[in-house]
C-alpha positions as a Markdown table, in Angstrom:
| # | Residue | x | y | z |
|---|---|---|---|---|
| 1 | Met | -12.6 | 17.9 | -9.0 |
| 2 | Lys | -11.4 | 14.6 | -7.8 |
| 3 | Leu | -8.4 | 14.2 | -5.6 |
| 4 | Leu | -6.1 | 11.2 | -6.2 |
| 5 | Leu | -3.2 | 9.9 | -4.1 |
| 6 | Leu | -1.2 | 7.7 | -6.5 |
| 7 | Ala | 1.0 | 5.5 | -4.3 |
| 8 | Gly | 3.7 | 3.1 | -5.6 |
| 9 | Gly | 3.9 | -0.3 | -4.0 |
| 10 | Arg | 1.2 | -2.6 | -2.8 |
| 11 | Ala | 0.2 | -2.4 | 0.9 |
| 12 | Ala | -3.6 | -2.6 | 1.0 |
| 13 | Ala | -3.6 | -4.3 | 4.4 |
| 14 | Ala | -1.1 | -1.9 | 6.0 |
| 15 | Ala | -2.1 | 0.4 | 8.9 |
| 16 | Glu | -0.7 | 3.3 | 7.0 |
| 17 | Thr | -2.9 | 2.6 | 4.0 |
| 18 | Arg | -6.0 | 2.5 | 6.3 |
| 19 | Asp | -5.0 | 5.8 | 7.9 |
| 20 | Ala | -4.4 | 7.4 | 4.6 |
| 21 | Gln | -7.8 | 6.3 | 3.4 |
| 22 | Asp | -9.4 | 7.6 | 6.5 |
| 23 | Tyr | -8.0 | 11.1 | 5.9 |
| 24 | Leu | -9.0 | 11.0 | 2.3 |
| 25 | Lys | -12.6 | 10.0 | 3.3 |
| 26 | Arg | -12.6 | 13.0 | 5.6 |
| 27 | Ala | -11.3 | 15.3 | 2.9 |
| 28 | Ala | -14.0 | 14.2 | 0.4 |
| 29 | Ala | -16.7 | 14.8 | 3.0 |
| 30 | Ala | -15.4 | 18.2 | 4.0 |
| 31 | Gly | -14.7 | 19.2 | 0.4 |
| 32 | Lys | -18.2 | 18.8 | -1.0 |
| 33 | Arg | -18.9 | 22.5 | -0.5 |
| 34 | Leu | -15.7 | 23.3 | -2.4 |
| 35 | Gly | -16.7 | 21.2 | -5.4 |
| 36 | Leu | -14.6 | 18.1 | -4.5 |
| 37 | Lys | -16.3 | 15.0 | -5.9 |
| 38 | Asp | -14.1 | 12.4 | -4.3 |
| 39 | Ala | -10.7 | 11.6 | -2.8 |
| 40 | Ala | -9.1 | 8.2 | -3.3 |
| 41 | Leu | -5.9 | 6.3 | -2.8 |
| 42 | Val | -4.8 | 4.4 | -5.9 |
| 43 | Glu | -2.1 | 1.8 | -5.4 |
| 44 | Ile | 0.2 | 1.2 | -8.3 |
| 45 | Asp | 2.4 | -1.8 | -8.9 |
| 46 | Glu | 5.1 | 0.1 | -10.7 |
| 47 | Arg | 6.6 | -3.0 | -12.2 |
| 48 | Lys | 3.4 | -3.7 | -14.1 |
| 49 | Ala | 1.6 | -0.4 | -14.7 |
| 50 | Asn | 2.2 | 2.9 | -16.3 |
| 51 | Trp | 1.5 | 5.5 | -13.7 |
| 52 | Leu | 0.2 | 8.0 | -16.2 |
| 53 | Asp | -2.5 | 5.6 | -17.3 |
| 54 | His | -4.2 | 6.1 | -13.9 |
| 55 | Leu | -4.7 | 9.8 | -14.4 |
| 56 | Pro | -8.0 | 11.1 | -15.7 |
| 57 | Lys | -7.8 | 13.2 | -18.8 |
| 58 | Gly | -6.8 | 16.8 | -17.9 |
| 59 | Ala | -5.6 | 15.9 | -14.4 |
| 60 | Val | -3.1 | 18.1 | -12.7 |
| 61 | Leu | -0.2 | 16.0 | -11.4 |
| 62 | Leu | 2.0 | 16.9 | -8.4 |
| 63 | Ala | 5.1 | 14.7 | -7.7 |
| 64 | Leu | 6.2 | 14.2 | -4.1 |
| 65 | Asp | 10.0 | 14.2 | -3.9 |
| 66 | Glu | 12.4 | 15.4 | -1.2 |
| 67 | Arg | 14.0 | 17.6 | -3.9 |
| 68 | Gly | 10.8 | 19.5 | -4.5 |
| 69 | Asp | 9.5 | 22.8 | -3.2 |
| 70 | Asn | 8.7 | 22.9 | 0.5 |
| 71 | Leu | 5.2 | 24.2 | 0.8 |
| 72 | Ser | 3.5 | 25.1 | 4.0 |
| 73 | Ser | 0.0 | 23.7 | 4.6 |
| 74 | Pro | -1.7 | 27.0 | 3.6 |
| 75 | Glu | 0.4 | 27.1 | 0.4 |
| 76 | Leu | -0.7 | 23.6 | -0.5 |
| 77 | Ala | -4.3 | 24.8 | 0.2 |
| 78 | Ser | -3.7 | 27.7 | -2.1 |
| 79 | Leu | -2.4 | 25.4 | -4.9 |
| 80 | Met | -5.5 | 23.3 | -4.5 |
| 81 | Arg | -7.7 | 26.4 | -4.7 |
| 82 | Lys | -6.0 | 27.4 | -7.9 |
| 83 | His | -6.9 | 24.1 | -9.6 |
| 84 | Leu | -10.4 | 24.1 | -8.1 |
| 85 | Asp | -10.9 | 27.6 | -9.6 |
| 86 | Arg | -9.6 | 26.4 | -13.0 |
| 87 | Ala | -12.1 | 23.5 | -12.8 |
| 88 | Ala | -9.4 | 20.9 | -13.3 |
| 89 | Pro | -11.1 | 17.5 | -13.5 |
| 90 | Ala | -8.6 | 15.9 | -11.0 |
| 91 | Leu | -5.6 | 16.7 | -8.9 |
| 92 | Ala | -3.2 | 13.8 | -8.3 |
| 93 | Leu | -0.3 | 13.6 | -5.8 |
| 94 | Ala | 2.1 | 10.9 | -6.8 |
| 95 | Ile | 4.2 | 9.1 | -4.1 |
| 96 | Gly | 6.9 | 6.7 | -5.2 |
| 97 | Ala | 7.6 | 3.4 | -3.6 |
| 98 | Ala | 11.0 | 2.5 | -2.0 |
| 99 | Asp | 12.9 | 3.5 | -5.2 |
| 100 | Gly | 11.1 | 6.8 | -5.7 |
| 101 | Leu | 9.0 | 8.0 | -8.6 |
| 102 | Pro | 9.7 | 6.9 | -12.2 |
| 103 | Gly | 11.3 | 9.5 | -14.4 |
| 104 | Glu | 8.2 | 9.8 | -16.7 |
| 105 | Val | 6.1 | 10.7 | -13.7 |
| 106 | Lys | 8.5 | 13.4 | -12.6 |
| 107 | Ala | 8.7 | 14.7 | -16.2 |
| 108 | Ala | 4.9 | 14.8 | -16.5 |
| 109 | Ala | 4.3 | 16.6 | -13.1 |
| 110 | Gln | 3.2 | 20.2 | -13.2 |
| 111 | Ser | 5.0 | 20.7 | -9.8 |
| 112 | Thr | 7.2 | 18.8 | -7.5 |
| 113 | Ile | 6.7 | 19.3 | -3.8 |
| 114 | Ala | 8.4 | 18.0 | -0.7 |
| 115 | Phe | 7.6 | 17.4 | 3.0 |
| 116 | Gly | 11.0 | 18.8 | 4.0 |
| 117 | Arg | 14.5 | 17.8 | 3.0 |
| 118 | Ala | 14.4 | 14.5 | 4.9 |
| 119 | Thr | 13.8 | 11.2 | 3.2 |
| 120 | Trp | 10.6 | 9.6 | 4.5 |
| 121 | Pro | 9.5 | 6.0 | 4.2 |
| 122 | His | 6.9 | 5.8 | 1.4 |
| 123 | Met | 4.3 | 4.2 | 3.6 |
| 124 | Leu | 4.5 | 7.2 | 6.1 |
| 125 | Val | 4.3 | 9.6 | 3.2 |
| 126 | Arg | 0.9 | 8.1 | 2.2 |
| 127 | Val | -0.5 | 9.2 | 5.6 |
| 128 | Met | 1.3 | 12.5 | 5.6 |
| 129 | Ala | 0.0 | 13.4 | 2.1 |
| 130 | Ala | -3.5 | 12.3 | 2.9 |
| 131 | Glu | -3.5 | 14.3 | 6.1 |
| 132 | Gln | -2.1 | 17.4 | 4.2 |
| 133 | Ile | -4.9 | 17.0 | 1.7 |
| 134 | Tyr | -7.5 | 16.9 | 4.5 |
| 135 | Arg | -5.8 | 19.9 | 6.2 |
| 136 | Ala | -5.8 | 21.9 | 2.9 |
| 137 | Val | -9.6 | 21.2 | 2.5 |
| 138 | Thr | -10.2 | 22.4 | 6.1 |
| 139 | Ile | -8.1 | 25.5 | 5.5 |
| 140 | Leu | -10.2 | 26.3 | 2.4 |
| 141 | Asn | -13.4 | 25.7 | 4.4 |
| 142 | Asp | -12.2 | 28.0 | 7.3 |
| 143 | His | -12.5 | 25.0 | 9.6 |
| 144 | Pro | -10.5 | 25.3 | 12.8 |
| 145 | Tyr | -8.6 | 22.0 | 12.3 |
| 146 | His | -5.5 | 23.9 | 11.1 |
| 147 | Arg | -4.4 | 26.2 | 13.8 |
| 148 | Val | -1.7 | 28.8 | 13.2 |
C-alpha cells in the first residue's frame, strides 16, 4: 500500500513541507515490513486541479476536517491496519488549504477525521498529519516511538 498526503495549496519551499516530507520518509522506511511501498506528499493547486484525479484507482480516502471523528493515535494505526489487511492499493489523507476541502473530496471520503475541535493552519496540519502517519506505522511495528 502507498500512503499519500494530499495537501491543498502550494508551499514546496516552506519549512512545514520539509518537515512533513521528513516524517513521510521515516514512515515509508519503517513501514516496509508492514507492506508499505511509499509515503508521499502531493501538493494540489485546488484552483486548477481535481483532487480526485490524484488518487490511484481503489485508494481509500480520508478527509481531515475539524468536524470529523477525533481519533487517538492508536485508533489511526488501527484504521491503517484495517486497510493494509484489505490490501488497499493506497491510503490518502486529504488536507484542505486555507478555505478547507472541496465538497467533492468530503463526499468521496470513506471517513472524516479531526485533530481535535480546534481549527489549525493548513501548513501545520501537513506536519501533524505526517507525524501521525509515522506514529501509526511505529505503533503497528511495536516500536517505542509512541509511549502511552
